[in-house]
C-alpha positions, 0 to 999 in steps of 0.5 A, spaced: 426 721 959 421 727 959 422 728 966 430 728 965 429 733 960 424 738 963 429 738 970 435 740 966 431 745 962 429 748 969 436 748 971 438 752 965 433 757 966 434 758 974 441 759 972 440 764 967 435 768 972 441 767 977 446 770 972 441 776 970 440 777 978 448 778 979 448 782 973 443 787 975 445 787 982 453 788 980 450 794 975 446 797 980 452 797 985 457 800 979 453 806 978 450 807 985 443 806 983 438 807 988 430 807 988 425 809 992 421 803 993 420 796 990 415 798 985 420 803 982 426 798 982 421 793 979 420 798 973 427 800 972 429 792 972 424 791 967 427 797 963 434 794 964 432 787 962 429 790 955 435 794 954 440 788 955 436 784 950 436 789 945 443 790 946 445 783 945 441 782 939 444 787 936 451 785 937 449 778 935 447 780 929 451 786 927 454 787 921 457 794 922 463 797 925 460 798 932 458 795 938 453 796 944 454 795 951 450 796 957 452 803 961 449 807 966 443 809 962 440 802 961 435 803 966 432 809 963 427 811 958 428 817 953 430 823 956 430 821 963 438 822 964 437 827 969 432 833 971 436 837 966 434 833 960 436 837 954 442 841 957 447 838 952 448 844 948 451 847 955 456 842 956 458 842 948 459 850 949 463 850 955 467 844 953 469 848 946 471 854 950 475 850 955 479 847 949 480 854 946 482 857 952 487 851 953 490 853 946 490 860 947 494 860 954 496 853 956 492 853 962 486 847 963 480 850 967 473 847 968 468 852 967 460 853 969 455 849 965 450 851 970 451 859 968 449 858 961 443 854 963 441 859 968 443 866 964 442 865 957 435 865 956 435 872 953 440 869 948 435 864 945 436 858 950 431 855 954 435 852 960 434 845 961 429 845 955 434 846 950 439 851 947 444 852 942 452 853 942 452 859 938 447 863 943 452 861 949 458 863 945 454 870 944 453 870 952 460 869 953 462 874 949 457 879 952 459 877 959 466 877 958 467 870 959 465 864 964 466 863 971 469 857 974 465 851 976 468 851 983 465 858 983 458 857 980 456 849 981 452 845 977 445 844 980 442 839 974 436 844 974 435 851 972 435 857 977 436 864 977 442 867 974 448 868 979 453 870 974 454 877 978 457 873 984 463 870 980 469 872 976 469 871 969 475 867 967 475 865 959 474 871 955 470 870 948 471 875 943 468 872 937 465 865 934 465 862 927 460 858 924 463 852 920 459 851 913 453 848 914 453 840 911 461 841 909 465 835 912 471 838 908 470 845 912 469 841 919 475 837 918 479 844 916 476 847 922 478 841 927 485 842 924 486 849 924 482 851 930 481 845 935 475 842 938 469 844 935 461 844 938 457 840 934 450 838 934 447 831 932 441 826 931 442 822 937 435 819 937 436 812 936 438 807 942 444 805 938 447 812 940 445 811 947 449 804 948 454 805 943 461 802 946 466 802 941 467 802 933 465 807 928 458 809 929 454 809 922 447 809 923 442 809 916 436 812 920 440 818 922 437 825 920 442 830 918 437 836 919 434 834 926 439 835 931 437 834 938 444 833 942 450 837 943 457 834 943 464 836 942 468 834 936 475 833 938 479 830 932 479 825 926 483 820 923 482 813 921 484 809 927 480 807 933 482 810 940 478 810 946 470 808 947 464 811 949 463 806 955 469 807 958 471 814 957 466 818 954 468 818 947 465 816 940 468 815 933 462 817 928 463 816 921 466 821 916 464 822 909 458 818 909 453 824 907 454 828 914 452 822 918 447 824 924 448 831 922 455 832 925 457 838 920 450 841 920 451 846 926 458 846 927 461 852 931 467 854 935 469 860 939 475 865 939 478 865 946 483 870 950 486 870 957 482 874 961 486 881 964 
């Protein structure tokens, strides 16, 4: 009887390992993951397994309104998402300018984050080591707008400012700071002006692997902001998910959850002459 028990347990273990291997290889293929050598793959796989375990434990014991899922970041540790580790501020600012340009002109344009990374040091930003959306708006005002991404490609690292070799498209004329910490003012800004750049505290791994539901994290710090995002709407029903389409729903009216209303701002954009 004991031999049969150990034999069955071994079969279950082997099948579990085989299933994990299938998951690992499918995940690598889906996200185009390539590693330098076997040693690096082993290290990345261990990180992936650790994150998978955390996610499953969270979802199995979850009592909140959101869930987690494995995504393209599952083999990374903190701040290893790219060579340009702290550039979310540039993406937030560009998205806000693109959104306001569309509201003004009805035209969709894709603007250059790389231009902000390269060219805004004199405005207080630090390239791949952090920055502020408002500083980016100040630059766009002085520069007469931003170039299109097709004319100023994203490199993923800071380089020399090359704005003189491209033409600005979206002309920023002003920017507005939303009242600090006020979700009422933030709601009003979204209603009247549209997309708003916001900063949030994204340090918890729950944020990294958020999949769906309404994100409410008791450990969030509303004053220690480290990730720039674009706030695009509000409501009481759920739409798309983080893992599928890059969207996230964060709780409203819960003491400025994760600092969403701490450093909100948006530009005023006019069509270029």
